N, C-alpha and C positions, 0 to 999 in steps of 0.2 A: 737743546736735547739732541743727543747723538743718534744717528741713523741706525736702525737695526737691519741686520742681514742673517740669512741662514747659510751656512756652509755645509754642502753635502760632501762627505768625506769618502775616501777611498777604503780599500779593504783593511789596511793597517791603521786603525784608528789612532793609536798613541803616537805614530810616526806623522800622521796628518796633522793632528793637533800641535805637535811639537813644531812642524815646519811653520804653521800659521804664527804661532807664538814668537819664534825666532825672526821671522820675517818682519813682524811688527817691532820687535825689540831692536833689531839692527837699524831700523829707520826712525827710532824714537816716536813711533806712532802710538796714540793711546789705544787700549785694547781691553774690553770686557768680554770674556768668552765663557759661555756656559753650555755644557753638554745638555741637549734637549732629547736626544735619542741615541741609540747605539752608533749611528753613523751621521749624526748631524749636530752642529754646534751653532748656537745663537751668538752672533757677535755684535757688539755695540761699539762704534768707533766713528770718528770724523773722517777716516781715511779708508779706502777699499782698493785692494789690488785687483788686477784682472786674473781670473781663474787660470789663465794660460801660462802665467808665470810661476804657478805652483804645480808640483808633482802630484800631491795627495789630496786635492780638492776637485770633485767633479763638477759642481755647479755652485754659483753664488746667487743667492735669491734676495732681492731687495724687498723688504717688508712694507706694505702700504697701510694695512689694517690688521686688526686682531678681533675676533669675535668669541663669545662664550660658547656658542654652538654654531652648527652649520644650518644656514637658512639661504637657499638660493636666491631669494627675493632681495636679500640685504646687501649683496656684494656688487660693488660698482668699481671696475678697473679703468673707466675712461680717463681718469686724470694721468694714468702711467702710460698712456698710448700717444705716440707721435701723431702729427697731423699731416702726414704725407698725402699726395694726391692719389696714390694708387691704392688698391684694395688691400686691407691688412689681412694677413693670414695668422691665424691664432692656433696654438696647441694648448693642452691643459695637462698638468701633471699633478697627481695626487700622492702625497707621501704620509705615512703614519697610519694608514688603514689597510686592511687585508683585501685580498681578491674577492672574497665573499661580501665584503662591505661595499665594495665597488660595484659589484653585480646587483646587489640589493637596491643601491642608491643610484643606479644608472639614470633613471628618469629624472632625478633631482639635478644630476650633472647636466643633462640635456637642457633642463629648464634654465640653469644657470648660464649655459652658453647662448641660448636664445635671448635671455635678458640682456646680456652683454652686447650682443649684436643690435638689439633694439635700441639700447641706450646710445651706442655709437652712431646708429643710423639717424637718430634725432639730431646728433651734432654734425651731421654731414659726412660720416665716415663709413664707407662700405667695408664689410669684413665677412670672413668665413672661418670656420674651425675645421681642422683636420680631424680625421677619425680619432676618437678617444680610445687609448689603449692603455690608460693607467699613468703613463708618464711619456714625456717627449725626451728621447735619448740624445745625448751629446752628438752622436753620429748624424742623427736626423737634423739636429740644429746647425751642424757644420755644413750640411748639404743645401739646406733651403733657409730663406729669410722668414723665420717663424717668431712670433711673440709668444713666449712660453708662460702662461698664467699658471701660477702654483697655488695649491691648497696644501698647507702642511699642518697635519693635525698632532697635537700633543695631548693626548687623552681627548677630552671634549673641546679643548681650547683650539681655535683655528687661527693660524696665521695666513694671511693672503698677500701675495706679491707676485713678482715676476722675475724670471731669470735675467740678471744683468750681465752675467759672463759665464762661460763655461770652458772646461778643459777639452780642447779639439783633438779627439783621437786621431783623426785622419792626418794631421800634421805630425804627431808622434809615429805613426806608422811610415809616413813618407820618410822622415829622418832615420828610421830604423832599417827600412828596406830598400830605399832608393840610393843610399850613399855608395860611393864606389867599392868600398871594402867593408865586408861584414864577416866576422868569424863567430860562428854561434857558440863555440866552446869558452869564449872569453867575453868579458865586458858585462856591464850591468844594464837593467832596464832604463830607458830614458826617464821614466817617471822617478825612479830611484835616485838617478843622477841629479835631477832637478831638485829634490828633496834635500839631498846632501849639500848641494850648493847654497840652498836657502838657509839650512841650519847653520852653515859656516859664514853667513853674511855676505855672500858674493853678490855684487851688483855693479853698477856702472863704474868703471875705472878701478875696481878692486884688482890687486895683483895676486893672481891665484895660480897654484902650482899643482900638477898631478904627475908624481914621479913613477907611476906605473900606467902610463896613458893608454897602452894597447892600441885600439883602433881610434881612440879619441873621443869616446862618447861624453865624458864628463867635460872635456875641453870644448867640445861643439856646443853643449848647452851653456858654457860659460861665455863663449864668444856671442851667443844670441842674447846674453845679459849685458853686452858691451864691456865685459871685464878685460883685463890685460892678463894673458895667459903665459905659463911656462909648462912645458911637458917634457917628460923623458921616458925612456924604456930601455932596458938592457938589450933588447932585440931591435936591430936596425930596420928590419922589415916592418915592425910595428910603428916605428916612428915615421917611416915613409908612408905607411897606411893612414896614419893620424894626419899628416900633412895633406894627403889626397882628399880625405874626407872633410878637412876643415875648409880646404879651397872650394869643395863642392857646396857646403853650407853657406860660405861667403857669397858665392854665385847665386845659389838657389833663393837666398833672402836679401839679396841686394845690400849686403853689409859693407862697411868700409874695408879696404884692402889691408891685409897684414903681410909684413915681412917676417917670415918664420926662422930666419937665419940665426937670430939670437934668442929664440924662445922654445925651440925643439931641439933635444939632445938625445944622443945615444949614450946612455950612462947607467951604471949601477946605482939603484936609489940610495945605497949607503955611502955614495961618493959624490953626491950632487952638489954638495956645498962648495966644491972647487969650480963649479961652473956658474954659480949664481952670483952676479955682481951686486944685486940690491936685495935686501931682504923682503919676503912676501907677506901679504896680509893674511893669507888663507892657504891651506893645504887640503885638497878634497881628493881621496883616492880609494881604490879597492886593490890592495897588493895581490900579487900572484900566490894562490894557495897551493899550486901543485896541479898534477893531472886531474882532469874531471873524474869524479867517482861515479861508478855505475851501480854500486850497491852500498848498503850499510857497512861500515868499517867493523873489523874485530877490535877488541880492546888493544891488542898489541900494535895493530896498524894505526889506530887513532893516536896512541901515545907516541909512535915514531913520528907521524906527521906533525903532531903538536910540538914535539921537541925541535924539529926543523923550523917551524914557524917562530918559536920563542927566540931563537937566534936572529931570525930575519927581522922580527919586530923590534927587538932590542937595538939592533944596528940602525934601522931606519928612523926610529923615534929619536935616538941620539943625534942623528943627522937633521932631522926636522927642527930640533931645538936650536941648531946653528943658523938656520936660513929663514925662520919665521919672526916677525916682529913681536914684541911684547904685547900681550892681550890678543894676539892673533889666534884664530880658531883652526883646529884640525878636525875634519870629519873623516873617519877611517872605518873600514869594514874589517872586523877580526872573525876568523872562522872558529867554530866549535864543532866537533865531529860527533855524529851520531853512531851509537852502537846499539845493540839489541836491548840493553839495560839502562843506559844513560847517555847524556851528552858529555864529551870530554873537552873541558875548557882550558885555556891557558890563563895565568894570573896576569892579565894584561894591565891592571891597575898598579901592580908593583913595578912593571916596566915604565909606564909614563910618568908616574910620580918621581921615580929616580932621575928622569931627565928634564924635570922642571915644568911639568904639565899638570893641570887639574881637570877633573871632569866638570864641564859647564852644566849647571842645573838649569833645566829648561822650565819645568812647571811642576808645582806641587802635585803629588799624587800620580805622576807619570814615571813608570818603572824604567830605569836606565841600566845597561844599554838598550837600545831598541832592538828588536829581534824580527827576522824574517825566517821562517821555518822552511827549509827544503827537505827533499827525501833523504839526502845523504849527509848534509850538513846544515848548520844554522848560521846565518849572517848575523853577527852582533855589530851593531853600528854605535860607535862612541864619537861624542862630540867633546873635544879637549880645548882648553884655553891655556895659552902660554903665559906662565907667571913671570 
C-alpha cells in the first residue's frame, strides 16, 4: 500500500497542483493526487520530494492514522517520534476547522497534548509542547527543531500525522535580499522561478537556458538543482549581475564551482542560436515586457504594448525552436494588459504552433495557461513541448 501524504499548497492552487504533477511525471514516479480542500491535496505515492524543492507547497504531512471523528484519547503519535536522548519539543497544527472551533475545543487539544506526553514518558522520552496557536508556521519550524503534529479535518474525517518537510521561507528571503545585486523592477519571485523550473522538468544535469536572465533568479534556482545553465541578456550589466549573484549562491551554499565563460552571454534573445553549441533540454524565462506600469492601461496603450510583444515573442519562439531538443519543455511568461473593461491578450497559441511547439497538458480539469493577476497586468504562464 502506498504511503499517504497531505500537501498544503500556496496561494495559486492550480499552479501548485501543476508543479507537483509535473515534478512526479518528469521522474516517472507514481502519483495519485486528490484535492481534499481548497488549499490541500491528498497524495498517495511510493516517492516523496522535500517541500524545499517545490515553490508552491508550504508543508508536506506524512499521514499515520485516520479517524471517523476527533477523540483526544484515541490518538497516539509515539511511533512517529524519534528516540533521541534530548527532550522532544512538539507543536500542534490543526487544519480544516474554524477559529471558533479551535476555541471551543481548546480543552480537548490540551488533553491530547497531555496524553501524548504521558505516552512518550512511559516509553522513556521527555517532551513538551510549545504554546498552541492553531498551527506551527514554516518560519517557526525553520528557526527551531520542532516536531509538528498535524490534525487535518475533512468534514468529520480526521487525518493525523506529522510534518515531514516544509518550504523554508527564511532561505527564500536570504536568496532574495542578501545576494549582491537586486533590482526591484525586474525579475520574478523565487517561488515562481522554482515552479517554472519544475514544470519544465529541470533537475540534476538538465541543460537549461534563460535568454532573459536579468539578475539571474531563474538560473540561481537551477544551479541549486545541480542543473547545467546557459543565460543571456541584451544588457551587459544584467549579465554581469547574474554572474555576481551566481557566484554568491555557489559560495553561500557550498556548490561545485562553475566557469561561466561559455554559459553566460550578452545577446539579443532572437539571435541566441548563433552562440549555443549544443541543444538545450529546457528553456525557462520571463521576457522583458517593457517599463513597469504604474496604473491600468488605456485600450490604446494596451494594444500598442501588445503589438510590440507580438513581434518579440514571434522572433524568440522561432529562435527557441532552433536551440531546444525534441520533446524539450519551454516554460514562459506572457503578459496580458489590464484596462478598465477587460484584459488585452495576444494570440500566443498561434505563435508557438507556427514554430513547432504544442501546449503540454498537465492535468485534466486544470485551466491553462496558468495565471497570476497583478494590478496592471496578468502573467500568463505557458508550458510548451517541442514537437
